[in-house]
All heavy atoms as TSV, in Angstrom:
chain	resi	resn	atom	element	x	y	z
A	1	MET	N	N	25.223	32.101	-12.700
A	1	MET	CA	C	25.474	33.348	-13.382
A	1	MET	C	C	24.194	33.887	-14.013
A	1	MET	O	O	23.958	35.076	-13.997
A	1	MET	CB	C	26.555	33.131	-14.436
A	1	MET	CG	C	26.934	34.391	-15.137
A	1	MET	SD	S	28.375	34.099	-16.152
A	1	MET	CE	C	28.518	35.648	-16.917
A	2	LEU	N	N	23.375	33.001	-14.539
A	2	LEU	CA	C	22.119	33.458	-15.129
A	2	LEU	C	C	21.201	34.048	-14.075
A	2	LEU	O	O	20.469	34.994	-14.352
A	2	LEU	CB	C	21.425	32.304	-15.849
A	2	LEU	CG	C	22.096	31.802	-17.123
A	2	LEU	CD1	C	21.345	30.604	-17.665
A	2	LEU	CD2	C	22.184	32.889	-18.159
A	3	ASP	N	N	21.259	33.495	-12.864
A	3	ASP	CA	C	20.441	34.049	-11.796
A	3	ASP	C	C	20.833	35.491	-11.500
A	3	ASP	O	O	19.990	36.338	-11.253
A	3	ASP	CB	C	20.580	33.210	-10.523
A	3	ASP	CG	C	19.896	31.860	-10.658
A	3	ASP	OD1	O	19.032	31.742	-11.540
A	3	ASP	OD2	O	20.227	30.953	-9.883
A	4	ALA	N	N	22.130	35.768	-11.505
A	4	ALA	CA	C	22.594	37.124	-11.244
A	4	ALA	C	C	22.138	38.075	-12.344
A	4	ALA	O	O	21.797	39.223	-12.084
A	4	ALA	CB	C	24.114	37.135	-11.121
A	5	LEU	N	N	22.111	37.584	-13.580
A	5	LEU	CA	C	21.671	38.431	-14.688
A	5	LEU	C	C	20.184	38.749	-14.606
A	5	LEU	O	O	19.741	39.828	-14.974
A	5	LEU	CB	C	21.977	37.731	-16.029
A	5	LEU	CG	C	23.461	37.577	-16.380
A	5	LEU	CD1	C	23.598	36.774	-17.671
A	5	LEU	CD2	C	24.127	38.933	-16.523
A	6	HIS	N	N	19.403	37.804	-14.122
A	6	HIS	CA	C	17.955	38.006	-14.062
A	6	HIS	C	C	17.490	38.546	-12.721
A	6	HIS	O	O	16.301	38.742	-12.514
A	6	HIS	CB	C	17.229	36.689	-14.351
A	6	HIS	CG	C	17.433	36.205	-15.743
A	6	HIS	ND1	N	16.998	36.889	-16.841
A	6	HIS	CD2	C	18.045	35.090	-16.227
A	6	HIS	CE1	C	17.318	36.228	-17.941
A	6	HIS	NE2	N	17.964	35.135	-17.595
A	7	GLY	N	N	18.441	38.762	-11.809
A	7	GLY	CA	C	18.069	39.312	-10.517
A	7	GLY	C	C	17.475	38.291	-9.575
A	7	GLY	O	O	16.798	38.644	-8.617
A	8	HIS	N	N	17.676	36.997	-9.837
A	8	HIS	CA	C	17.145	35.955	-8.968
A	8	HIS	C	C	18.292	35.367	-8.157
A	8	HIS	O	O	18.945	34.435	-8.566
A	8	HIS	CB	C	16.486	34.840	-9.777
A	8	HIS	CG	C	15.320	35.307	-10.585
A	8	HIS	ND1	N	14.182	35.772	-10.009
A	8	HIS	CD2	C	15.126	35.376	-11.917
A	8	HIS	CE1	C	13.333	36.114	-10.958
A	8	HIS	NE2	N	13.886	35.893	-12.128
A	9	GLY	N	N	18.529	35.923	-6.990
A	9	GLY	CA	C	19.578	35.404	-6.124
A	9	GLY	C	C	19.005	34.366	-5.182
A	9	GLY	O	O	17.817	34.035	-5.223
A	10	GLN	N	N	19.828	33.874	-4.311
A	10	GLN	CA	C	19.365	32.888	-3.347
A	10	GLN	C	C	18.403	33.507	-2.344
A	10	GLN	O	O	17.580	32.818	-1.778
A	10	GLN	CB	C	20.558	32.262	-2.631
A	10	GLN	CG	C	21.350	31.319	-3.505
A	10	GLN	CD	C	22.462	30.629	-2.733
A	10	GLN	OE1	O	22.648	30.886	-1.545
A	10	GLN	NE2	N	23.188	29.778	-3.412
A	11	GLU	N	N	18.506	34.790	-2.120
A	11	GLU	CA	C	17.582	35.442	-1.196
A	11	GLU	C	C	16.152	35.327	-1.699
A	11	GLU	O	O	15.240	35.093	-0.923
A	11	GLU	CB	C	17.963	36.905	-1.032
A	11	GLU	CG	C	19.282	37.112	-0.317
A	11	GLU	CD	C	19.661	38.578	-0.257
A	11	GLU	OE1	O	18.878	39.425	-0.725
A	11	GLU	OE2	O	20.742	38.862	0.228
A	12	ASP	N	N	15.950	35.479	-2.996
A	12	ASP	CA	C	14.601	35.371	-3.539
A	12	ASP	C	C	14.071	33.953	-3.387
A	12	ASP	O	O	12.924	33.748	-3.025
A	12	ASP	CB	C	14.576	35.756	-5.024
A	12	ASP	CG	C	14.854	37.234	-5.237
A	12	ASP	OD1	O	14.625	38.012	-4.298
A	12	ASP	OD2	O	15.302	37.591	-6.335
A	13	GLU	N	N	14.916	32.972	-3.689
A	13	GLU	CA	C	14.473	31.580	-3.618
A	13	GLU	C	C	14.144	31.175	-2.184
A	13	GLU	O	O	13.130	30.551	-1.930
A	13	GLU	CB	C	15.553	30.664	-4.190
A	13	GLU	CG	C	15.115	29.221	-4.309
A	13	GLU	CD	C	16.167	28.367	-4.979
A	13	GLU	OE1	O	16.813	28.854	-5.913
A	13	GLU	OE2	O	16.325	27.223	-4.550
A	14	SER	N	N	14.987	31.530	-1.238
A	14	SER	CA	C	14.736	31.162	0.162
A	14	SER	C	C	13.531	31.934	0.700
A	14	SER	O	O	12.844	31.456	1.586
A	14	SER	CB	C	15.972	31.416	1.015
A	14	SER	OG	O	16.255	32.802	1.061
A	15	GLY	N	N	13.286	33.101	0.182
A	15	GLY	CA	C	12.127	33.862	0.610
A	15	GLY	C	C	10.821	33.251	0.148
A	15	GLY	O	O	9.779	33.486	0.733
A	16	LEU	N	N	10.865	32.446	-0.900
A	16	LEU	CA	C	9.664	31.798	-1.400
A	16	LEU	C	C	9.444	30.414	-0.792
A	16	LEU	O	O	8.357	29.874	-0.901
A	16	LEU	CB	C	9.737	31.655	-2.930
A	16	LEU	CG	C	9.651	32.946	-3.724
A	16	LEU	CD1	C	9.828	32.667	-5.216
A	16	LEU	CD2	C	8.329	33.632	-3.483
A	17	GLN	N	N	10.456	29.845	-0.158
A	17	GLN	CA	C	10.322	28.491	0.372
A	17	GLN	C	C	9.320	28.422	1.514
A	17	GLN	O	O	8.537	27.487	1.591
A	17	GLN	CB	C	11.683	27.970	0.830
A	17	GLN	CG	C	12.581	27.603	-0.324
A	17	GLN	CD	C	13.945	27.134	0.133
A	17	GLN	OE1	O	14.239	27.186	1.312
A	17	GLN	NE2	N	14.755	26.706	-0.803
A	18	ALA	N	N	9.313	29.396	2.406
A	18	ALA	CA	C	8.400	29.367	3.544
A	18	ALA	C	C	6.936	29.465	3.102
A	18	ALA	O	O	6.120	28.642	3.527
A	18	ALA	CB	C	8.753	30.471	4.537
A	19	PRO	N	N	6.563	30.425	2.259
A	19	PRO	CA	C	5.165	30.459	1.811
A	19	PRO	C	C	4.769	29.215	1.010
A	19	PRO	O	O	3.644	28.724	1.141
A	19	PRO	CB	C	5.086	31.710	0.924
A	19	PRO	CG	C	6.220	32.553	1.355
A	19	PRO	CD	C	7.289	31.607	1.798
A	20	ARG	N	N	5.692	28.686	0.227
A	20	ARG	CA	C	5.403	27.478	-0.542
A	20	ARG	C	C	5.167	26.293	0.394
A	20	ARG	O	O	4.232	25.521	0.204
A	20	ARG	CB	C	6.546	27.191	-1.505
A	20	ARG	CG	C	6.248	26.088	-2.483
A	20	ARG	CD	C	7.376	25.920	-3.477
A	20	ARG	NE	N	7.526	27.141	-4.257
A	20	ARG	CZ	C	8.658	27.539	-4.828
A	20	ARG	NH1	N	9.748	26.816	-4.725
A	20	ARG	NH2	N	8.709	28.653	-5.516
A	21	MET	N	N	5.987	26.167	1.422
A	21	MET	CA	C	5.819	25.084	2.392
A	21	MET	C	C	4.517	25.260	3.162
A	21	MET	O	O	3.801	24.286	3.422
A	21	MET	CB	C	7.002	25.056	3.360
A	21	MET	CG	C	6.923	23.940	4.370
A	21	MET	SD	S	6.865	22.289	3.631
A	21	MET	CE	C	8.546	22.121	3.129
A	22	ALA	N	N	4.198	26.485	3.532
A	22	ALA	CA	C	2.939	26.743	4.235
A	22	ALA	C	C	1.750	26.361	3.365
A	22	ALA	O	O	0.771	25.782	3.856
A	22	ALA	CB	C	2.848	28.211	4.642
A	23	LEU	N	N	1.836	26.663	2.075
A	23	LEU	CA	C	0.759	26.298	1.162
A	23	LEU	C	C	0.627	24.781	1.056
A	23	LEU	O	O	-0.485	24.243	1.108
A	23	LEU	CB	C	1.021	26.897	-0.219
A	23	LEU	CG	C	0.017	26.530	-1.311
A	23	LEU	CD1	C	-1.367	27.056	-0.971
A	23	LEU	CD2	C	0.491	27.040	-2.657
A	24	LEU	N	N	1.748	24.081	0.945
A	24	LEU	CA	C	1.708	22.621	0.842
A	24	LEU	C	C	1.150	21.981	2.106
A	24	LEU	O	O	0.343	21.042	2.036
A	24	LEU	CB	C	3.105	22.078	0.537
A	24	LEU	CG	C	3.646	22.377	-0.850
A	24	LEU	CD1	C	5.084	21.885	-0.976
A	24	LEU	CD2	C	2.776	21.746	-1.920
A	25	VAL	N	N	1.543	22.485	3.261
A	25	VAL	CA	C	1.028	21.942	4.520
A	25	VAL	C	C	-0.470	22.211	4.635
A	25	VAL	O	O	-1.245	21.326	5.014
A	25	VAL	CB	C	1.796	22.544	5.715
A	25	VAL	CG1	C	1.110	22.217	7.033
A	25	VAL	CG2	C	3.231	22.035	5.720
A	26	THR	N	N	-0.889	23.422	4.288
A	26	THR	CA	C	-2.310	23.766	4.358
A	26	THR	C	C	-3.132	22.890	3.422
A	26	THR	O	O	-4.185	22.368	3.807
A	26	THR	CB	C	-2.519	25.252	4.008
A	26	THR	OG1	O	-1.756	26.039	4.918
A	26	THR	CG2	C	-3.980	25.638	4.087
A	27	LEU	N	N	-2.656	22.721	2.192
A	27	LEU	CA	C	-3.384	21.876	1.246
A	27	LEU	C	C	-3.410	20.423	1.706
A	27	LEU	O	O	-4.418	19.727	1.531
A	27	LEU	CB	C	-2.756	21.977	-0.150
A	27	LEU	CG	C	-2.944	23.318	-0.853
A	27	LEU	CD1	C	-2.190	23.320	-2.187
A	27	LEU	CD2	C	-4.402	23.623	-1.060
A	28	GLY	N	N	-2.332	19.953	2.306
A	28	GLY	CA	C	-2.300	18.589	2.823
A	28	GLY	C	C	-3.301	18.384	3.944
A	28	GLY	O	O	-4.030	17.381	3.973
A	29	VAL	N	N	-3.360	19.331	4.862
A	29	VAL	CA	C	-4.297	19.226	5.982
A	29	VAL	C	C	-5.739	19.300	5.486
A	29	VAL	O	O	-6.590	18.502	5.886
A	29	VAL	CB	C	-4.011	20.325	7.027
A	29	VAL	CG1	C	-5.127	20.415	8.051
A	29	VAL	CG2	C	-2.684	20.059	7.708
A	30	LEU	N	N	-6.022	20.252	4.614
A	30	LEU	CA	C	-7.385	20.374	4.086
A	30	LEU	C	C	-7.773	19.170	3.246
A	30	LEU	O	O	-8.918	18.702	3.293
A	30	LEU	CB	C	-7.524	21.667	3.270
A	30	LEU	CG	C	-7.470	22.957	4.072
A	30	LEU	CD1	C	-7.527	24.160	3.139
A	30	LEU	CD2	C	-8.594	23.012	5.077
A	31	GLY	N	N	-6.822	18.640	2.474
A	31	GLY	CA	C	-7.095	17.437	1.686
A	31	GLY	C	C	-7.374	16.244	2.573
A	31	GLY	O	O	-8.295	15.458	2.304
A	32	GLY	N	N	-6.612	16.084	3.645
A	32	GLY	CA	C	-6.857	14.988	4.584
A	32	GLY	C	C	-8.198	15.129	5.271
A	32	GLY	O	O	-8.932	14.148	5.436
A	33	HIS	N	N	-8.531	16.341	5.667
A	33	HIS	CA	C	-9.829	16.577	6.310
A	33	HIS	C	C	-10.974	16.263	5.342
A	33	HIS	O	O	-11.972	15.641	5.722
A	33	HIS	CB	C	-9.896	18.018	6.785
A	33	HIS	CG	C	-11.178	18.407	7.465
A	33	HIS	ND1	N	-12.156	17.527	7.792
A	33	HIS	CD2	C	-11.627	19.607	7.894
A	33	HIS	CE1	C	-13.166	18.159	8.378
A	33	HIS	NE2	N	-12.844	19.426	8.439
A	34	THR	N	N	-10.822	16.684	4.110
A	34	THR	CA	C	-11.851	16.406	3.105
A	34	THR	C	C	-11.997	14.907	2.887
A	34	THR	O	O	-13.127	14.382	2.808
A	34	THR	CB	C	-11.499	17.106	1.779
A	34	THR	OG1	O	-11.400	18.515	2.013
A	34	THR	CG2	C	-12.546	16.836	0.717
A	35	LEU	N	N	-10.886	14.192	2.800
A	35	LEU	CA	C	-10.931	12.751	2.609
A	35	LEU	C	C	-11.640	12.054	3.765
A	35	LEU	O	O	-12.503	11.192	3.549
A	35	LEU	CB	C	-9.510	12.204	2.443
A	35	LEU	CG	C	-9.384	10.698	2.268
A	35	LEU	CD1	C	-10.038	10.256	0.967
A	35	LEU	CD2	C	-7.928	10.280	2.308
A	36	VAL	N	N	-11.306	12.424	4.988
A	36	VAL	CA	C	-11.951	11.818	6.156
A	36	VAL	C	C	-13.445	12.124	6.168
A	36	VAL	O	O	-14.273	11.260	6.474
A	36	VAL	CB	C	-11.270	12.315	7.450
A	36	VAL	CG1	C	-12.072	11.937	8.683
A	36	VAL	CG2	C	-9.867	11.737	7.543
A	37	THR	N	N	-13.825	13.348	5.812
A	37	THR	CA	C	-15.233	13.728	5.780
A	37	THR	C	C	-16.000	12.939	4.723
A	37	THR	O	O	-17.089	12.416	4.990
A	37	THR	CB	C	-15.379	15.243	5.514
A	37	THR	OG1	O	-14.674	15.958	6.537
A	37	THR	CG2	C	-16.835	15.665	5.492
A	38	VAL	N	N	-15.432	12.828	3.529
A	38	VAL	CA	C	-16.093	12.080	2.454
A	38	VAL	C	C	-16.235	10.615	2.835
A	38	VAL	O	O	-17.300	10.002	2.637
A	38	VAL	CB	C	-15.318	12.241	1.121
A	38	VAL	CG1	C	-15.799	11.254	0.081
A	38	VAL	CG2	C	-15.459	13.669	0.608
A	39	LEU	N	N	-15.198	10.023	3.401
A	39	LEU	CA	C	-15.278	8.620	3.808
A	39	LEU	C	C	-16.307	8.430	4.917
A	39	LEU	O	O	-17.005	7.426	4.953
A	39	LEU	CB	C	-13.906	8.122	4.260
A	39	LEU	CG	C	-12.873	7.978	3.152
A	39	LEU	CD1	C	-11.522	7.566	3.743
A	39	LEU	CD2	C	-13.317	6.992	2.098
A	40	GLY	N	N	-16.427	9.395	5.813
A	40	GLY	CA	C	-17.437	9.327	6.867
A	40	GLY	C	C	-18.841	9.402	6.309
A	40	GLY	O	O	-19.743	8.681	6.763
A	41	VAL	N	N	-19.048	10.246	5.320
A	41	VAL	CA	C	-20.377	10.366	4.699
A	41	VAL	C	C	-20.707	9.084	3.922
A	41	VAL	O	O	-21.839	8.581	3.992
A	41	VAL	CB	C	-20.432	11.605	3.768
A	41	VAL	CG1	C	-21.680	11.581	2.915
A	41	VAL	CG2	C	-20.371	12.872	4.599
A	42	LEU	N	N	-19.751	8.542	3.224
A	42	LEU	CA	C	-19.988	7.321	2.459
A	42	LEU	C	C	-20.248	6.115	3.361
A	42	LEU	O	O	-20.920	5.164	2.961
A	42	LEU	CB	C	-18.795	7.024	1.537
A	42	LEU	CG	C	-18.582	8.006	0.388
A	42	LEU	CD1	C	-17.325	7.643	-0.379
A	42	LEU	CD2	C	-19.790	8.051	-0.536
A	43	ASP	N	N	-19.739	6.161	4.579
A	43	ASP	CA	C	-19.920	5.054	5.519
A	43	ASP	C	C	-21.274	5.111	6.237
A	43	ASP	O	O	-21.677	4.150	6.863
A	43	ASP	CB	C	-18.781	5.079	6.544
A	43	ASP	CG	C	-18.719	3.811	7.362
A	43	ASP	OD1	O	-18.912	2.723	6.790
A	43	ASP	OD2	O	-18.464	3.914	8.576
A	44	GLU	N	N	-21.960	6.238	6.140
A	44	GLU	CA	C	-23.248	6.393	6.809
A	44	GLU	C	C	-24.287	5.449	6.223
A	44	GLU	O	O	-24.319	5.187	5.021
A	44	GLU	CB	C	-23.754	7.824	6.675
A	44	GLU	CG	C	-23.022	8.826	7.516
A	44	GLU	CD	C	-23.319	8.665	8.993
A	44	GLU	OE1	O	-24.489	8.450	9.358
A	44	GLU	OE2	O	-22.363	8.745	9.774
A	45	ASP	N	N	-25.163	4.987	7.099
A	45	ASP	CA	C	-26.285	4.145	6.672
A	45	ASP	C	C	-27.371	5.063	6.109
A	45	ASP	O	O	-27.871	5.943	6.823
A	45	ASP	CB	C	-26.815	3.358	7.865
A	45	ASP	CG	C	-27.749	2.243	7.465
A	45	ASP	OD1	O	-27.856	1.947	6.262
A	45	ASP	OD2	O	-28.376	1.658	8.378
A	46	PRO	N	N	-27.778	4.865	4.846
A	46	PRO	CA	C	-28.753	5.779	4.251
A	46	PRO	C	C	-30.160	5.649	4.857
A	46	PRO	O	O	-30.950	6.560	4.766
A	46	PRO	CB	C	-28.775	5.406	2.775
A	46	PRO	CG	C	-28.236	4.018	2.716
A	46	PRO	CD	C	-27.318	3.862	3.906
A	47	VAL	N	N	-30.476	4.518	5.472
A	47	VAL	CA	C	-31.792	4.310	6.047
A	47	VAL	C	C	-31.663	4.302	7.567
A	47	VAL	O	O	-30.940	3.473	8.119
A	47	VAL	CB	C	-32.407	2.969	5.579
A	47	VAL	CG1	C	-33.767	2.744	6.194
A	47	VAL	CG2	C	-32.479	2.932	4.062
A	48	PRO	N	N	-32.343	5.221	8.253
A	48	PRO	CA	C	-32.257	5.224	9.718
A	48	PRO	C	C	-32.853	3.952	10.318
A	48	PRO	O	O	-33.870	3.455	9.845
A	48	PRO	CB	C	-33.075	6.444	10.143
A	48	PRO	CG	C	-33.432	7.165	8.912
A	48	PRO	CD	C	-33.150	6.284	7.735
A	49	ARG	N	N	-32.216	3.437	11.335
A	49	ARG	CA	C	-32.704	2.214	11.991
A	49	ARG	C	C	-33.525	2.609	13.212
A	49	ARG	O	O	-33.007	2.714	14.305
A	49	ARG	CB	C	-31.536	1.356	12.427
A	49	ARG	CG	C	-30.701	0.883	11.299
A	49	ARG	CD	C	-29.555	0.053	11.839
A	49	ARG	NE	N	-28.611	-0.254	10.766
A	49	ARG	CZ	C	-27.396	-0.657	10.966
A	49	ARG	NH1	N	-26.934	-0.826	12.190
A	49	ARG	NH2	N	-26.608	-0.905	9.962
A	50	GLY	N	N	-34.743	2.752	13.037
A	50	GLY	CA	C	-35.412	2.987	14.139
A	50	GLY	C	C	-36.396	3.557	14.842
A	50	GLY	O	O	-36.924	3.778	15.652
């Protein structure tokens, strides 16, 4: 009932789920890529062999 009073119906909530999920997936992918990149840099040998 409070949702009806404030104009927040289920249409508004479902309309926000897709962009929110897209944001979470994007942040997850970018976070994973960043983690792999940082671990790759940390694994590098600082002195070239050769």
